C-alpha positions in Angstrom: 96.0 120.7 124.2 96.5 124.4 122.5 95.5 124.6 119.1 99.3 124.7 117.9 99.7 121.5 119.4 98.5 118.0 117.6 99.1 114.4 118.7 99.9 111.3 117.0 97.2 108.3 117.9 98.4 106.5 121.0 96.4 103.6 121.0 98.7 100.6 120.3 102.5 101.0 119.6 103.6 100.9 116.4 104.3 97.2 114.7 107.7 98.2 113.3 109.8 101.1 112.7 108.1 102.0 109.2 104.7 101.8 110.9 105.7 104.1 113.2 107.5 106.3 110.3 104.1 106.7 108.7 102.1 107.7 111.9 105.0 110.9 112.3 105.1 111.1 108.3 101.3 111.8 108.4 101.4 114.5 111.7 104.1 115.9 109.8 101.8 116.6 107.0 99.3 118.0 108.9 102.3 121.1 109.6 101.4 124.3 106.8 104.2 124.7 105.5 105.4 121.3 106.0 108.8 121.1 107.6 111.7 120.8 105.6 112.9 117.7 103.6 115.9 117.6 105.7 114.4 118.4 109.1 112.0 115.2 107.9 114.8 113.2 107.3 116.3 113.6 110.6 112.5 113.0 112.4 111.9 109.9 110.5 116.0 108.7 111.4 115.2 109.2 115.1 112.0 107.7 114.8 113.4 104.7 113.2 116.7 104.4 115.7 114.5 104.7 118.6 111.6 102.0 117.8 114.2 99.5 116.2 116.8 100.2 119.3 113.6 99.6 121.8 112.4 96.2 119.6 116.2 94.6 119.7 117.6 96.0 122.7 114.6 97.2 125.0 112.6 94.1 125.6 110.1 95.0 123.2 108.0 98.7 122.6 105.8 98.9 125.0 104.8 102.9 124.0 105.1 105.3 120.9 103.8 109.1 121.2 104.6 111.7 118.8 103.8 115.1 119.7 103.8 118.4 117.6 104.1 122.0 118.2 104.7 125.2 116.7 108.4 124.5 115.9 109.5 121.1 117.5 108.2 117.4 117.6 108.5 115.4 120.5 109.0 111.5 119.8 108.4 109.4 123.1 109.3 105.7 123.0 108.8 103.1 125.6 110.0 99.6 125.9 110.0 96.9 128.8 113.8 97.3 129.6 115.0 99.4 132.7 118.4 99.9 130.9 119.1 103.1 130.1 120.8 103.3 126.2 124.6 104.0 126.2 127.3 103.8 123.6 129.3 101.0 123.7 133.0 100.3 122.3 132.5 98.9 118.4 134.0 95.4 117.7 135.7 96.9 114.3 135.4 98.9 111.9 133.2 96.3 110.0 131.1 95.6 113.2 127.6 96.5 112.6 125.5 98.6 114.7 126.4 101.6 117.6 125.6 104.3 115.4 121.9 104.6 116.5 121.8 106.2 120.0 124.9 108.9 119.2 122.8 109.9 116.1 119.4 110.4 118.1 121.7 112.6 120.4 123.2 114.9 117.4 119.6 114.9 115.6 117.9 116.2 118.4 117.5 119.7 120.4 117.1 117.5 123.4 116.6 113.9 124.6 115.8 112.2 128.0 115.6 109.0 129.7 113.1 108.2 132.3 113.4 104.9 133.5 111.3 102.8 136.0 110.7 99.3 137.5 108.5 98.9 134.3 111.0 100.1 131.8 111.6 103.1 130.4 110.7 105.9 128.1 112.9 108.1 125.8 111.6 111.5 124.7 113.1 112.9 121.5 112.6 116.7 120.8 113.6 117.6 117.1 113.1 120.8 115.1 110.5 121.3 112.2 111.8 124.1 110.6 
């Protein structure tokens, strides 16, 4: 790890999206200057969507990591499903859900999905400025 890179703890996956946001918010606060409010909101929204989707659609959260570099943060979320995320047809204008994965892709500079027999890891890179 270089001096321009800091890593959030990886001991246990967060118990929920709020806990994951708290970890990432704490990591962002180590940054001087702090990321803009818009960048912070975008980062925390992506964290929320990835963790929530891992719990709701991925068979449970199995890993979480946040890595801060000079001008980016990389969020990696692992779950127990090897099925890659996708955007399915919505059940109508009042049907809930279906916006998370497109939001992650829209707000991130880069998104990758790595699958294995044990599950998958989604890696999202976002700007901090």
